C-alpha positions as CSV (number, residue, x, y, z in Angstrom):
1,M,30.2,225.4,-60.1
2,Q,33.7,226.0,-61.4
3,R,36.2,223.2,-61.3
4,H,39.5,223.8,-59.6
5,R,42.4,224.1,-62.0
6,W,44.5,221.6,-60.0
7,S,41.9,218.9,-59.9
8,G,43.8,216.5,-62.3
9,R,46.9,217.0,-60.2
10,W,45.1,216.4,-57.0
11,L,43.7,213.1,-58.4
12,R,47.2,212.0,-59.5
13,T,48.6,213.1,-56.2
14,A,46.0,211.2,-54.2
15,V,46.6,208.0,-56.5
16,A,50.4,208.3,-56.0
17,I,50.1,208.6,-52.2
18,T,47.7,205.6,-52.1
19,I,50.1,203.6,-54.2
20,G,53.1,204.8,-52.1
21,L,51.4,204.0,-48.9
22,A,50.2,200.6,-50.1
23,G,53.8,199.8,-51.2
24,W,55.3,201.1,-48.0
25,A,52.9,199.1,-45.8
26,G,53.8,196.0,-47.6
27,V,57.6,196.3,-47.3
28,P,58.9,194.0,-44.5
29,G,60.7,195.8,-41.7
30,T,58.7,199.0,-41.9
31,V,56.7,200.3,-39.0
32,A,53.5,199.9,-40.9
33,A,54.2,196.3,-41.8
34,Q,55.1,195.5,-38.2
35,T,52.1,197.3,-36.6
36,S,49.4,196.0,-39.1
37,A,46.9,193.6,-37.6
38,Q,47.1,191.2,-40.5
39,P,50.0,188.8,-40.8
40,P,52.3,189.6,-43.5
41,P,51.3,188.1,-46.8
42,K,53.0,184.8,-47.7
43,R,55.5,185.1,-50.4
44,E,54.9,183.4,-53.6
45,T,57.2,180.7,-54.6
46,K,58.0,182.5,-57.8
47,P,60.4,185.4,-57.5
48,P,58.7,188.7,-58.7
49,S,60.3,190.1,-61.8
50,K,62.7,193.0,-61.2
51,G,61.3,195.0,-64.2
52,A,57.9,195.3,-62.7
53,D,59.3,196.4,-59.3
54,G,61.5,198.9,-61.0
55,A,58.6,200.3,-63.0
56,Q,56.6,200.5,-59.9
57,L,59.3,202.2,-58.0
58,A,59.8,204.6,-60.9
59,G,56.1,205.3,-60.8
60,I,56.3,206.0,-57.2
61,A,59.3,208.2,-57.5
62,E,57.6,210.1,-60.3
63,A,54.4,210.5,-58.1
64,Q,56.6,211.8,-55.2
65,R,58.3,214.4,-57.5
66,S,54.8,215.4,-58.8
67,L,53.6,215.5,-55.2
68,S,56.5,217.6,-54.0
69,A,56.0,220.0,-57.0
70,D,52.3,220.2,-56.1
71,I,53.1,220.8,-52.5
72,A,55.5,223.6,-53.5
73,Q,52.8,225.2,-55.6
74,L,50.3,224.8,-52.8
75,R,52.8,226.5,-50.4
76,D,53.1,229.3,-52.8
77,Q,49.4,229.6,-53.2
78,L,48.9,229.4,-49.4
79,S,51.4,232.2,-48.9
80,D,49.6,234.2,-51.5
81,V,46.3,233.5,-49.8
82,H,47.9,234.5,-46.4
83,G,49.0,237.8,-48.0
84,A,45.6,238.5,-49.4
85,I,44.0,237.7,-46.0
86,A,46.4,240.1,-44.3
87,Q,45.6,242.8,-46.9
88,A,41.9,242.2,-46.5
89,Q,42.3,242.3,-42.7
90,E,44.1,245.7,-42.9
91,A,41.5,247.0,-45.3
92,M,38.8,245.9,-42.9
93,R,40.6,247.6,-40.0
94,E,40.8,250.7,-42.0
95,H,37.1,250.6,-42.9
96,H,36.3,249.8,-39.2
97,D,38.3,252.9,-38.2
98,L,36.4,255.0,-40.7
99,V,33.1,253.7,-39.6
100,Q,34.0,254.4,-35.9
101,N,35.1,257.9,-36.8
102,A,31.8,258.5,-38.7
103,L,29.8,257.2,-35.8
104,E,31.7,259.5,-33.4
105,Q,30.9,262.4,-35.7
106,I,27.3,261.4,-35.9
107,K,27.1,261.2,-32.1
108,G,28.6,264.7,-31.8
109,M,26.1,266.0,-34.4
110,R,23.3,264.4,-32.4
111,E,24.3,266.1,-29.3
112,E,24.6,269.4,-31.2
113,V,21.2,269.0,-32.7
114,R,19.8,268.0,-29.2
115,G,21.4,271.1,-27.8
116,L,19.9,273.2,-30.6
117,Y,16.5,271.7,-30.0
118,V,16.7,272.6,-26.3
119,E,17.8,276.1,-27.2
120,S,15.1,276.6,-29.8
121,S,12.5,275.2,-27.2
122,G,13.8,277.8,-24.8
123,L,13.5,280.6,-27.5
124,K,10.0,279.4,-28.3
125,G,9.0,279.7,-24.6
126,D,10.7,283.2,-24.5
127,I,8.9,284.4,-27.6
128,A,5.5,283.1,-26.2
129,Q,6.3,285.0,-22.9
130,L,7.2,288.2,-24.8
131,S,4.1,287.8,-26.9
132,K,2.0,287.7,-23.7
133,Q,3.9,290.7,-22.3
134,F,3.2,292.6,-25.5
135,E,-0.5,291.8,-25.2
136,D,-0.4,292.9,-21.6
137,L,1.5,296.1,-22.7
138,G,-1.2,296.7,-25.4
139,A,-4.0,296.3,-22.8
140,S,-2.1,298.7,-20.5
141,L,-1.7,301.3,-23.2
142,G,-5.4,301.0,-24.0
143,S,-6.2,301.4,-20.3
144,F,-3.8,304.3,-20.1
145,R,-5.4,306.1,-23.1
146,F,-8.8,305.7,-21.5
147,N,-7.7,306.9,-18.1
148,S,-5.7,309.8,-19.6
149,G,-8.7,310.7,-21.7
150,I,-10.8,310.8,-18.6
151,L,-8.1,312.8,-16.7
152,I,-8.0,315.4,-19.6
153,A,-11.7,315.6,-19.6
154,V,-11.8,316.2,-15.8
155,V,-9.0,318.8,-16.1
156,L,-10.9,320.6,-18.9
157,V,-14.1,320.5,-16.8
158,L,-12.3,321.9,-13.8
159,Q,-10.7,324.7,-15.9
160,I,-14.1,325.6,-17.4
161,F,-15.5,325.6,-13.8
162,L,-12.6,327.8,-12.6
163,A,-13.0,330.2,-15.5
164,A,-16.7,330.4,-14.8
165,L,-16.0,331.1,-11.1
166,M,-13.5,333.8,-12.1
167,F,-16.0,335.5,-14.4
168,R,-18.6,335.4,-11.8
169,S,-16.6,336.9,-9.1
170,R,-15.5,339.8,-11.3
171,G,-18.9,340.3,-12.6
172,Q,-20.3,340.9,-9.2
């Protein structure tokens, strides 16, 4: 796991806030001091040294400056993240639109393929019907040849019979 590059600053900021809040809660006259459930601590008989208070105030002031700088950096980072999120959302919208267009094209192609399938099925049925008609036509032609052969044979027999009758009647 990668450590965050601001982790040291975060720690310092958290410590500074804790120190600041602890100091603020202990100051008489503040809202935190007035609302706390514990009675205010009794003052020591010795007056505290001003050098220690000044150092503590300087530390708090430095922590607040560091905190404000960190907050400013965090705001910048947050605005950068917001911009990156906006760009990512726009890219996602574009990709979503592309996917939707592709799906619409696919639906259109499916309908076209379905239409071609129905048309090809109809053509297969027509071809099968024509094949049956050709078979029937072939059978009819075969029957016609047989019948015409019989007819020609009957006509020839009749012509021979008529020719024989003509020769017989002349011969008498």
